[in-house]
C-alpha positions in Angstrom: 120.5 119.6 14.7 123.0 120.5 12.0 124.5 123.9 11.4 126.6 122.7 8.5 126.2 124.5 5.2 125.3 121.6 2.9 122.2 120.2 4.7 121.0 123.8 5.3 121.3 124.6 1.6 119.7 121.3 0.6 116.8 121.8 2.9 116.3 125.4 1.6 116.1 123.9 -1.9 113.4 121.4 -0.8 111.4 124.1 0.9 111.5 126.2 -2.3 110.5 123.2 -4.3 107.4 122.9 -2.0 106.8 126.6 -2.4 106.7 126.6 -6.2 104.2 123.7 -6.2 101.7 126.3 -4.9 99.9 128.9 -6.9 101.8 132.2 -6.7 98.8 134.1 -5.3 98.3 131.5 -2.5 99.5 132.4 1.1 101.3 129.0 1.3 103.6 130.1 -1.5 104.8 133.0 0.5 105.1 130.9 3.7 107.2 128.2 2.1 109.4 130.8 0.4 109.9 132.6 3.7 110.9 129.3 5.5 113.3 128.4 2.7 114.8 131.9 2.7 115.7 131.6 6.3 117.5 128.3 5.7 119.3 129.9 2.8 120.4 132.8 5.0 121.7 130.4 7.6 123.6 128.3 5.0 125.3 131.5 3.7 126.5 132.3 7.3 127.5 128.7 7.9 129.6 128.9 4.7 131.9 131.2 6.7 131.7 129.1 9.8 128.9 126.9 11.4 130.0 128.3 14.8 128.5 131.6 13.9 125.0 130.0 14.1 125.5 128.9 17.7 123.8 131.0 20.4 126.4 132.4 22.7 126.5 130.6 26.1 128.7 131.1 29.2 129.9 127.5 29.1 130.2 127.5 25.3 127.8 124.6 25.0 126.3 125.7 21.7 129.7 126.5 20.3 130.8 123.0 21.2 127.8 121.5 19.4 128.8 123.5 16.3 132.2 121.9 16.6 130.6 118.4 17.1 132.0 118.3 20.6 128.8 119.1 22.6 127.3 117.0 25.3 124.2 115.0 24.2 122.5 116.1 27.5 122.6 119.8 26.6 120.2 121.6 24.2 121.4 123.1 20.9 120.2 126.6 20.5 120.6 128.7 17.3 120.9 132.5 17.0 117.8 134.3 16.1 116.9 135.2 12.5 117.5 138.9 13.1 121.1 138.1 14.0 121.5 135.9 10.9 120.3 138.8 8.7 122.8 141.1 10.4 125.6 138.6 9.9 124.7 138.3 6.2 125.0 142.1 5.8 128.4 142.0 7.6 129.8 139.0 5.8 128.5 139.5 2.2 129.2 142.9 0.7 126.6 142.4 -2.1 123.9 141.8 0.6 123.1 145.5 1.0 120.6 147.4 3.0 118.0 146.7 0.2 118.4 143.0 0.5 118.3 143.2 4.3 115.0 145.1 4.2 113.5 142.7 1.6 114.4 139.6 3.6 113.4 141.1 6.9 109.9 142.0 5.5 109.4 138.4 4.2 110.6 136.9 7.5 108.3 139.3 9.4 105.3 138.1 7.3 106.3 134.5 8.1 106.2 135.3 11.8 102.8 137.0 11.6 101.5 134.0 9.6 102.7 131.5 12.1 102.1 133.3 15.4 98.8 135.3 14.8 95.4 134.7 13.3 96.1 137.1 10.5 96.4 136.3 6.8 99.9 137.7 6.5 100.8 136.7 3.0 97.3 137.3 1.8 97.7 140.9 2.7 101.3 141.1 1.3 100.9 140.2 -2.4 103.7 138.3 -4.2 104.3 141.2 -6.6 105.6 143.4 -3.7 108.4 141.1 -2.8 109.2 138.5 -5.5 111.8 140.5 -7.3 113.7 141.3 -4.1 113.4 137.7 -3.0 114.9 136.3 -6.2 117.8 138.8 -6.1 118.5 138.0 -2.5 118.5 134.3 -3.3 121.0 134.9 -6.1 123.3 136.9 -3.9 123.1 134.3 -1.1 123.8 131.5 -3.5 126.8 133.1 -5.1 128.3 134.0 -1.6 128.6 130.3 -0.9 129.9 129.2 -4.3 126.4 128.1 -5.5 124.0 129.4 -8.1 120.3 129.6 -8.9 120.9 126.4 -10.9 121.6 124.4 -7.7 118.8 126.0 -5.7 115.8 125.9 -8.1 114.6 123.7 -10.9 115.2 124.9 -14.5 111.9 126.5 -15.0 112.0 128.4 -11.7 115.6 129.5 -12.3 114.6 130.9 -15.7 111.6 132.7 -14.0 114.0 134.1 -11.4 116.5 135.4 -13.9 113.8 137.0 -16.0 112.3 138.8 -13.0 115.7 140.0 -11.8 116.6 141.3 -15.2 113.3 143.1 -15.5 113.7 144.6 -12.0 117.2 145.8 -13.0 115.9 147.4 -16.2 113.2 149.2 -14.2 115.8 150.5 -11.8 118.0 151.7 -14.7 115.0 153.4 -16.4 113.9 155.1 -13.2 117.4 156.3 -12.4 117.9 157.7 -15.9 114.5 159.4 -15.8 115.3 161.0 -12.4 118.7 162.2 -13.6 117.1 163.7 -16.8 114.4 165.5 -14.8 116.8 167.0 -12.4 119.1 168.1 -15.3 116.2 169.9 -16.9 115.2 171.7 -13.8 118.8 172.8 -13.1 119.4 174.0 -16.6 116.2 176.2 -16.5 117.8 178.2 -13.6 119.5 181.5 -14.2 123.3 181.6 -14.5 123.5 183.5 -11.2 121.3 180.9 -9.4 123.3 178.0 -10.9 126.6 179.5 -9.8 125.2 180.1 -6.3 124.0 176.5 -6.2 127.4 175.2 -7.4 129.2 177.1 -4.6 126.7 175.9 -2.0 127.1 172.3 -3.2 130.9 172.5 -3.0 130.8 173.8 0.6 128.3 171.1 1.5 130.4 168.3 0.0 133.6 169.6 1.7 131.8 169.4 5.1 130.6 165.8 4.4 133.9 164.6 3.1 135.4 165.4 6.5 132.9 163.0 8.1 133.7 160.2 5.8 131.6 160.7 2.6 133.0 160.3 -0.9 133.0 163.2 -3.3 131.9 162.7 -6.9 130.5 164.8 -9.8 126.7 164.9 -10.0 125.4 163.1 -13.2 122.6 165.6 -13.5 124.1 169.0 -13.0 127.9 168.5 -12.9 128.3 170.0 -9.4 130.1 168.5 -6.5 128.1 165.9 -4.7 128.7 163.1 -2.2 128.2 159.4 -1.7 127.9 157.5 1.5 127.8 153.8 2.1 128.0 150.7 4.3 131.3 149.4 5.7 132.4 145.9 4.7 135.5 143.8 5.4 138.2 144.4 8.0 139.5 147.7 9.0 143.1 148.4 8.0 144.9 150.0 10.9 148.3 151.7 10.5 150.6 153.9 12.5 151.9 156.8 10.4 154.0 159.7 11.9 152.7 158.9 15.4 149.1 158.9 14.4 146.6 156.0 14.0 145.2 155.8 10.5 142.1 153.6 10.1 141.0 152.7 6.5 137.6 151.0 5.9 136.3 149.8 2.5 132.8 151.1 1.8 130.0 149.9 -0.4 128.3 152.9 -2.0 124.5 153.0 -1.2 123.4 156.7 -1.1 124.0 159.7 -3.4 123.0 163.3 -2.6 123.5 166.5 -4.6 122.9 169.8 -2.8 122.8 171.8 -6.1 120.0 170.1 -8.0 118.6 168.0 -5.1 119.1 164.7 -6.9 119.0 161.7 -4.5 119.7 158.1 -5.3 119.3 155.2 -2.9 120.6 151.6 -3.2 123.6 150.1 -4.9 121.5 149.2 -8.0 120.5 152.8 -8.5 124.0 154.1 -8.1 125.3 151.4 -10.5 122.7 152.6 -13.1 124.1 156.2 -12.7 127.7 154.9 -13.0 128.4 155.9 -9.4 128.9 152.5 -7.8 132.7 152.4 -7.4 133.7 151.3 -4.0 135.6 153.8 -1.9 137.7 153.9 1.2 136.9 155.9 4.3 140.0 157.2 6.1 140.0 158.3 9.7 142.9 159.6 11.8 143.2 159.3 15.6 145.8 160.2 18.1 147.0 157.2 20.1 145.2 158.5 23.2 141.9 158.8 21.4 142.2 155.4 19.5 143.2 153.4 22.6 141.0 155.5 24.9 144.0 156.4 27.1 144.0 158.9 30.0 146.7 161.5 30.0 148.4 161.7 33.4 147.6 165.4 33.7 143.9 164.7 33.4 143.8 161.9 36.0 142.8 163.9 39.0 139.9 165.7 37.2 138.6 162.4 35.7 138.8 160.7 39.1 136.9 163.5 40.8 134.2 163.3 38.2 133.9 159.6 38.5 133.6 159.8 42.3 131.0 162.5 42.0 128.9 160.2 39.7 129.4 157.1 41.8 128.7 157.9 45.4 128.7 154.2 46.4 132.3 153.8 45.2 133.2 157.1 47.0 131.9 155.8 50.3 133.8 152.5 49.9 136.9 154.3 48.9 136.9 156.4 52.1 136.8 153.3 54.4 
């Protein structure tokens, strides 16, 4: 068993080659794509470190195998695909919730196809997942210094690029249409109603900013709105004036305007609305809260509560 990136990537390419020998509407096309996708996901994780693919073990046997130090007598066990997907979302900032859901859906169909009597990919037509599949492949390739050129044959690469481009155009058109529609509805309101909505939106955004959202101007009505996102990368922890300040980079994925009710989901939609700038979430803690310390003055009350909730410990403590 190899957890190294190169053989995983090469095997994914072989599986995709097998997939594209099938007719697009055939279930085997989806099945081979799903199996190749899992290998591509694992190669992207391995690009960071093959050790991440080793199932945790109390004696570190799988970790030792990943380091080529394992015993030939012990089995090599990989982490599950769900964990691989989660790691991709953590390690690759472009692998957003949208790609996570797309890949999860394809892998779930693979599981149903292999473990049940159902016709999983026959009931999940290619048109529902092919655009997200190609985009995910592109992101996973680029995350490990590869490209669609090295994953697919020329004709398939051109097909993938065309479908990705068309999907992005559709997202842009849908986003612009949604913004225009919400602008029209907001402009038809009376001046008094618009002013009231503006005040309400500002109060709402002020409240959300405190909880880590990012404030922006709504592209539809111009009122204050907010963006939330997914954390990526390491937290930056500093001590400033006796307080612990934690900064976390955020990938924008959701936009909400309380004034005109415009909502956008997904990084692509936010990019189409020119709202996709990354932002930083800033949280401030006292040293006691950050390190979960107990103040000496509170010790007696905390001990009493613990003894009350743990009668076995209370009995042992009184011996």
